[in-house]
C-alpha positions in Angstrom: 1.3 29.3 -2.9 3.1 31.5 -6.2 4.4 28.8 -9.4 8.0 29.3 -7.9 7.7 28.2 -5.1 4.7 25.6 -5.5 8.0 24.5 -8.2 10.9 24.4 -6.2 8.6 22.1 -3.0 8.1 19.8 -6.8 12.1 19.9 -7.7 12.9 18.9 -3.6 10.8 16.6 -3.4 11.6 14.6 -6.2 15.7 14.8 -5.8 14.4 14.1 -2.5 12.4 10.3 -3.9 15.0 10.1 -7.0 17.8 10.1 -3.7 16.0 7.6 -1.5 15.6 5.3 -4.3 20.2 5.4 -5.8 20.8 4.5 -1.4 20.4 1.3 -2.3 22.1 0.6 -5.5 25.0 2.3 -4.4 25.4 0.9 -0.8 24.9 -2.7 -2.1 25.6 -2.6 -5.9 28.0 -5.0 -7.9 29.4 -7.8 -5.6 28.2 -6.2 -2.7 27.1 -9.1 -0.2 24.0 -7.6 0.8 23.9 -7.9 5.5 22.4 -11.1 7.0 20.1 -7.6 9.0 19.1 -6.5 5.5 18.0 -9.7 4.2 15.5 -10.6 6.7 14.8 -6.9 7.1 13.4 -7.6 2.9 11.6 -10.8 3.7 9.9 -9.2 7.2 8.8 -6.3 6.2 6.0 -6.7 3.1 3.8 -9.1 4.7 4.3 -6.6 8.2 3.6 -4.0 5.8 0.5 -5.1 4.8 -0.7 -6.3 8.2 -1.0 -2.5 9.7 -2.4 -2.2 6.1 -4.8 -3.4 6.6 -5.9 -3.6 10.0 -5.3 1.1 9.4 -8.6 -0.5 6.6 -10.3 -1.8 8.6 -9.9 0.0 12.0 -12.8 2.3 11.1 -15.2 -0.2 10.2 -18.4 0.4 12.5 -19.6 -2.8 13.4 -22.6 -1.3 15.1 -23.7 1.4 12.4 -26.7 0.2 10.0 -24.0 -1.4 7.3 -22.5 -2.8 10.1 -18.7 -3.1 8.3 -19.7 -5.8 5.3 -18.7 -3.1 3.2 -15.4 -2.7 4.7 -14.4 -6.5 5.1 -15.9 -8.0 2.2 -14.5 -5.4 0.0 -11.3 -6.8 2.0 -12.1 -10.3 1.3 -12.4 -9.8 -2.2 -8.8 -8.1 -2.3 -7.6 -10.7 -0.1 -9.2 -13.6 -2.5 -8.2 -12.2 -5.5 -5.0 -12.5 -5.2 -4.2 -15.3 -3.8 -5.5 -16.6 -7.1 -3.9 -14.0 -9.6 -0.9 -13.1 -7.4 -1.5 -9.1 -8.9 -1.8 -6.9 -6.5 -3.5 -4.4 -8.9 -5.7 -6.5 -10.2 -6.6 -7.7 -6.4 -6.8 -4.2 -4.9 -8.4 -2.2 -8.1 -11.2 -4.9 -7.6 -11.1 -4.2 -3.5 -12.0 -0.8 -4.2 -14.6 -1.6 -6.9 -16.1 -3.1 -4.9 -16.0 -0.9 -1.7 -17.3 1.5 -3.7 -19.9 -0.7 -5.4 -22.0 -1.7 -2.3 -21.0 1.2 -0.3 -22.4 3.8 -3.1 -25.6 1.2 -4.6 -26.3 -1.4 -2.0 -25.7 0.0 1.5 
């Protein structure tokens, strides 16, 4: 891929990202009332997306392998418990990732 083509792709992706980030402010900015459907989706989607991500992350855990899925489930538990305790997304994700990498590289 040429340098110009790569730069063009990066610019297009940047513009598309900017547009999708600006749309809510254009549609619902100022004193306009947010529709009930959008408010409902704003409340229900984050937990639904997190549940989907947990299922996606744990779907590859093989309970019949040597580790029996212990690194995956232990790391998910560390992530969840740390997030419940500290309410810090970055800290809980980093700790869960470090826990998983430690268990996979050193223990199992």
